[in-house]
N, C-alpha and C positions, 0 to 999 in steps of 0.2 A: 485528651485531645492534643495537647502539646507533644506528648510522646508519639502519638500516631502521625502527626505532621512531620515530626523530626525523622521518623523512620522512612516516610515517603520521600522526604527531601534527600536523605542519605542514599536511598535506593536510586533515585533519579541521577544523582551525581555519579554513583559507582557504575550504573548501567551505561551512562553516557560515555564514561571513560573506557569501559569494556567495548562498547560499540566502536568507539574511536580507534581502539587498538586494531580491531578487525578491518576497519576502513583504511588505516595506515598501511597494513600489510597487503591489502587488496590493491590499492593504488600503486604501491611500491612494486608489486609483482608485474605491473604493466608499464613500469618506469614513467609514471605520470607525475609531473610537477604541479602540485596544487597549491603551492605557496603556503603550506601548513595551515590550510583553512580548516579549523576544528569542526565547523558545522558540516562541511562537505564530507569529511572523514566519518562523522557520525552517521550521515545519511547512507553512505555506501556500506558502512559496517552493520547498521541495523538491518538492512535488507539482505546482506550476505548471511547474517546469523539466521534470519527468517528462512532462507533457502536451505541452509545447512540443517536446520531443525526439521524441515520437510523431508529431506533425505533420510535423516535419522529415524523418522516415524515409520519408514518402510520396514525397519528391522526391529524396532522396539518402541515402547511408550516413551513419552517425553517426561521423564521422571526427575527427581531431585538430583540424582547422581549426574545425569547428563547435563542438567541445567547449571549446576555448580561448576562442572568441568568447563563448559563453554564460557561461563562468567569469569572464571579465574584465568583461563587462557587468554581472553581478551585483555584483561588487566595486565597480565604478564607481558603481552606483546606491546601494550602501550608503554609500560615502564622501561622496557629494554630496547625500544626502537628509537634510535637517534640520541641526541643529547638531552637526557631527562630534565636536568635542572633548567636549561634554557627553554625547553619545550613546555615544562609545567608552568613557568612564569607567564608564558604567552597564553596557555590554555586555561589557566585558573579563572580569569575573568569571563571567558566564554562559557565555561561549564557552570559557573555560578549564575550568570544571566539566564542561561537555558534552564537551569534547575529551578530557580525562583519563579520564573514566568510559568513554567510547567506546574509548579506547586499551586500557584494562584488559580490557574485554570481548573485543576483538579478539585480545589477547595470549593469553588463556586459552581461547578458543573454537576448536573444530575446524570445518572446513568441512563443510557438509551432505554426506551420502552421495550425494545426487543432483546435487551441483554439477557433477562432470565428465560426468554423463550427459546433462543437457539444459540446465542453467542456463548453463554456460560456452559450449556450442555455440550456444545461442540468442543470447547476447550477441555472440559472434563473427560470427554472421550479420548482426546489426544493424550491427556495425562495418564489415563488408566490403561490404555491398550495401544498396540501398534496399529497400523492402517487397517480399517475395517471394510469388508465387502458389503455393498448395498445399503449404505447409510441413509440414502434418500427414501428407503422404505419406512424408516423411522420418522424422519423429518426432512421434507424436501429442501429446506433451506440449507441443510448440510451439504448440498450439492454445489452451491456457489459461494463458498466462504472465501475469504481473501488470504493472501500470503501473510498478512500481519497477524492472523489468528495463530499462526505457528510461533511467532515471536511472543505473543501473549501467553501461549501455553508454556513457553520457556521461562518468562519472567515471573509468572504466577507461582512457580515452584520455589522462589527464593524470597526469604524474609516474610512476605505476606501475600495473600491472594489478591489484595488490592492492586498489586503491581501488574496485574494483567492489562491495565489501561496505559501503562508506561510506554510501550512501543508506539501506540497510536499518537500519544501526545508528544513524544520525543520526535517522531517523524514530522509532525505538523510544525512544531515550534522551531526545530532545527532548520527547516526550509524557510520559514518566515525570517529567522535571524540571519540566515545566509543572504537572503534578498535585501534585508535591511542594511546589512554590511555592504552589499554591492551597490546600493543606492549612492553611497558616498565614495565609491571607488572612482578613481580618475581613469575611466575607460571610455568606450564608445557611448555617445549620447543615447543611441537606441537601446543599448543594454541597460543604462541607468534608468531610462523611462520604463522599460519592461520590468525592472526590479521594483520600481516605485509602485506600479499597478498591482503586482502580485502581493507585495507587503500590505498595501492598502486593502486588498481583497481579504486577506487574512484578518486584519483588524475589524473589518465589517462583520466577519463571521465569528469572531472570537467570543461573542456573548451567547452563541448557540452551540457551544462545544459539544453538548450532549447529543446533537444531531449529526455529528461528523460521520459516523459509520465508515463505509468504504469509499464514499464519494469524494469528500474533501481531501483526504490523504492522496487519493489517486490524482485529483486535479492538481494539487500542489506539486506532486512528483512529476506530473506531465510538464508543468511550467518550469520546473528545475531542469528537466531534460532538454526542453526547447531552448532555454537560456544557455545551457552548456553547449549545445550544437551551434547556436548563433555565435557564441564567444569563440569557439574553436574555428569556425569558418571565417569570421572576421579577422581573427588573428593568425589564420593560416597555420594552426597547430593541431590539426585533426589527428593524424597518426594513430597511436595506440589509445588515444582518448576515446575514440569512437568505439573501440573494442570493449573498453570498460563501460562506456555509456550504454552500449547495446545490452549489457546485462541488466541495467536499470530499465530499459525499454521492455524487456521480457518480464521483469518484476512488475512493471506498471500493468501489463496485461494480466498477470496473475492476481494483481490486486483488484482489478475491475475489468471484466471481459469486454465491456463496451469500448475500452481503450485500444482494442485490437488494431484499428487503423493507424495507430502510432508507429507500427512497424514500417509503414511506408516512409517515415522520416529517414530511417536508416537506408532504405533502398534509394531514395533520392540523393542522399549524400554520397553513397557509393557510386551512383551513376555520374554525378557531377565531378567528383574528385578522382575517379578511376583508380581505385585501390590496387595495390600489388596483389598478386595471386596468393602469396603467403598470408597476407593480412585477411584476405577473403576466406581462406580455408579456416583460419583461427576463428573468424567471426561466425561462420556457419557451424563450426564445431561447438562453440559455446551455445549457439541457438539450439542445436540438436540435443545437446546434453541437458540443458535446463528444461526444454520442452518435454523431453522424454519423461522426466520425473513428474512434471505437473500433469501431463496428459495421462500417464499411468495412474496417478492419484485419482484423476477424474473417472477413469474407466473402473477402477476398483471400487470407488465410493458410489458411483452412479450407473455404471454400464454404458456411459456415453463418453465420446471424446471431448465434447463441449456440451455441458449441461446448462439449460434444458433445450438445446437444439435437437429436435427429434431425429433429423436426418443423420446425425452422428452417433446415434444409439445402436447398440447391438442387442436386438430383441432376443437373440438366442441364448444370451448369458443368463444363468439362473437367477442372479441377483438384480437384474434390470427390472425396474418397476413396469409392470404390465398395464395394459389399457384398463381404465376404470378402477385403478388402484391408486393409493396415495403415492405421490412422487412421480407419476407418469410424465415424461418430458413434455409431450404435446399439451397436456392439461396445464402444467405449470407455465409453459410458454404463453398459453392463452391468458392465464391468470395475470402474469407479469405485464403483458401487453395491455390488457384491459385496465389494470390499475393505472398504468402510465397514461392512458387515454381518458381518464376521468370516470371510470366505471362507478366509483363510490358516490359520485355526485348525481346519479340518476334519481328521479322521484321514486320513493320506496314502493309505490303502488304499481309502477310500470317497469320495475327493474328487470333487465334482460340478463341471461347468463353470460359468462365470459365470451364464449364462442360467438353467440349471436350479436353481442355488443360490438365486437371489433370488425365484423363484416361490413364492407362498404365504407362510407364516409359519414354516416349518420352520427357517429360519436363526436364529430367536430363541434356540433352545436352545444352539446353538454360540456365538453372539455373547455370551450371558450367562455363558459360562465365565470369560472374562477381563475384558471391558469394564466391567461394573459396578464391579469392584474398582479399575480404572484411573481411572474417573470420581470415585470416592470419594477416591482418593489425590490427585487434582488439586484437588478442592474442599474437602477436609478442613481445610487451613490457613486458608481463608477462613471456614469455619464456626467454627473456634476463635476467630478474631478477633471 
């Protein structure tokens, strides 16, 4: 047991430093001054590695050779960027706090119930083969996996398979510690208050780590993006910061498709600040480049640009799930919508199918039996604060 925990702790420390290395070089390439914020660098680096792993999967499986190469490249960048001695003294406290808090959460958390159903099988697919055509014909949930799944496929190849949870927990804990640190920063009062509420939200959710899935990391990343935008606008230092942050906005959408409206944040800032043509060209180039790989992945896996939106599917493709077969986009869309509207709470003797249940507004009566109470339970602690 002690050996197992020691291995996990060492893995978190080393992966954090490796992610930090990629984050440093990413922010440096856009000439962004982040005041050597370790947690910010880890956040950017983690999602950059996730995206690089996605690109690699187009050409090969995510194997141990690729994983160790990325791992050591990140560590090498960290060790050789800037004044190592001065930097390490500053970062050592941050990485230890991040690692021990992450270890505590992993120790007391249970794996998600859906982990053996599609998370582990999907990661296994990524590890064993390059990108596959028509994966939704096997398991429809393979069609809407998150960008962090690629980071998990990468970390699971190093030291132990248990490391597949490391990207998820590092993402959440890094954002929490970033906001906790910002709470005490002598900045704008609005920013301090925003940081306080996000940090508090994490503390409320911390005892249900096993339920995080794609939702909480996406929400925390969204809060990080909003905070960064507010900070840049209030300090009038938007410049290249928005270009780097736009990458995270795209990653947010890749993490959770329902975050697609977040793209309007960028459009609003562009409109208000009237960017130079050169910056706009770079911004849209990044958008096209990143979206190309994600959308191509969707088409290859599902036959749809956006799964399970039926209007975006190419029925003529041989691997697209056809009507009345497993993984058909329209059927999965009805399933997802029905479950979100309380389909499972119907009386067992009068249970309608997904399509009939979501028609009209009759579902509101059933949905309102449990869900308003659940919403109040989740939001009540924030209202008290």
